[in-house]
N, C-alpha and C positions, 0 to 999 in steps of 0.2 A: 440440307439436312447435316450437310457436312458444315456450314457455317453453325448448327446450332450444335452439333457436335461441341466444334471447338468453345462454343461458347461455356459449354458447360463442362467442360476439361478446364477452360481457366478459371471457372468459378471455384472447381472443386481445388485448385491450385492454390487460390487465393485465400480458400477458406483454411489448406493444411498450413499453408505459410504463414497465414495469422493466428493460428494455435498454437506452431513450433515457435515461433519467434517470442510469444508473450508465455511458452513453457521456459524456453530458455533466457527469458531476463527473470522470470520469478525463481530463478537459481541460483543468479549470479551474487558475488559479494555476499556470499551465507557461510556459517560454518557449520559443525553439526553438534554444538554444544547439547549435553542432556543435563545442566544442570536445573536445580528444582526455582529457583524463585525466576520470574520472566515478568518482563512489559511490553505489553502490544499497542504501539503507537499506531494510531489509526489517525492519519492525514484527512483534513477537509478538503473542500472542492467549493468555489465559487458560489456562495448561498444569498443572493440579497433578499430573499424573502422571508416572511414569519416561520416557513416549514420546511422542514428538511428535503431537498432535493434527493431525485433519485439517484444521482451519483453519491454523496452523500450516504442514502439508505446501503446500497452494495456498500459501501466501504465499511461501515459500521457492521454488518453482515459479514463481511471477511473478516473484520478484526476478531470478532466477536468467534465466530468457529476457529479463528486460530490458537486459540486458548486450549492446551491441552488435557484432556477429560481427566487425565489423573494429577492433573499439577492447578488445579482451577485455584486452589486456597491462593496458592502463591502465586498468583497472577493479577496485576494490576493491568487495567487499559488505560490509556492517556488517549484522549481527544484531543486535536490539535489544530487549532484554526480561530482567527480572529472575529472579529466583525464587517460586513462585507455588506450592511445598507438597512438590514432589517431592524437595527439595534441589539438582537440577541447575533450572540457569537457562532461560529460554526462549531467550535468543541461543545457548546450546552446545547445547542438543536441535535449534534448527533450522542450525546449522552440522554437527554432526555428520549431519543428515539429508541437510544438501546432499554433505557431501563420501562417506558411506557408501550413500547410495541413489541421488540425481545423480551422483553420480560429478567433481563440480566440483572442480577443483584450484587454482583461483586464489584470488586475496588477500582472506582474510577476518581481518575486524575484529568484537571483541564489544563491545557497551555492556550489562552484566547488572548494572544496579542500576535500572531504570527499574518503573515500578508501572504509569504512566498513561500517556496518549499526552502531554501536556505535559512529563512528564521524559523519556519517548521522544525526543523534539527538543531538549529542554536538553543535553541527558548526551551526543548524538552531534556536538553543534557543532562539538566541540573536533577531531573526526575527519574535518569536513568543510572546516577551514581553507583547504585547499590544492588541492581539486579544484575544475575547472574547470565541470563539471554535475552536477547533483545529481538521482538520479531517488527517490522515496518508494514502496514498492512493499506495498499490502496492496488490501483491497476498495475500492473508488471513493471510495464517502466517509467512510469512516476515513481514505485517503491525503489526501483533500481538507482534512478534517479537520488533519492532522497538517501538510501544507504551508501551511494559515492559520497555524497554528502557529509555523512558520520564519517567516512573513514578519512575524509580531507579535516573535518573539525575534530576529530575526538579518534586516532587510531586504535587508542587501548579501548575505548568501547566498541568501536566497532568489530572488533575481536571478538565481540561476544553475539554478533548478530546470527539470526536463526533464520530457516525461511518460515514467511506466514502461509498461512491459508488461503493466499490472494489469487490462487490460478487452477480453476478444474477442467479439465478436457469436457467440451460443448458447451460449456457458460459463456453467455454472449458470444458465440459461436459466430452468426451472421455478423458483428460489428469488431472481429479480434480483427480482421487486416483494417479497418478504419484505427482500430487502436493501433497494431503496429506501423503504419504510414507515421501516425501521429508522433507513436513512441520514439521511430529514427529520427525524426526532426529534434525533437524535443531534448533527445541525448547526443545530438551532432556535434554538440560543445563539448562535451562531457569526455574526458582525459580519465578513463579509472586505470587501475597499476594493472599491466599488464600479466604482473606476476599472478594473478587472481581471477582475471575476466578478461575476457574478449568481447567487446561490445560490438 
């Protein structure tokens, strides 16, 4: 009985830790700009097949829900990701899913050359020059990494970063501890500006 109680407590602690860490990452390296024109950048994930995978489907949903209801007309969604084997690019697969399945009929731009997160950011920069606010949608640790890359590549644009709606309490709850562990691993070499965030 005591062992079961200990395991249950450890399980609950892991879930709470995963929630907290993902919540914290979703709020790091962003400001609170309320300006009108917004770009939501949705980062692709390895998609070797001709249909959009579950991770990319979730990222598209997170990107679409990141559009403010009162600012939808001034918002464009940028899907970023190159070809990974099927012939179609991640960007195109995500855009097709947004339009055909989610019924999104807003402004869509494609960045279809990137193979890494660094390249995602480097290649979307020309599409971000004229917007007032930038949101990056992905799993919280991955989005944080991308925001840190924008701070490195174009700090003037990074000043326009705002929080995307890619964290929701309870969503992917049982996977969040694993996402937190992966996030700690993937962010291990990332030196963020200590004045802005503590990783």
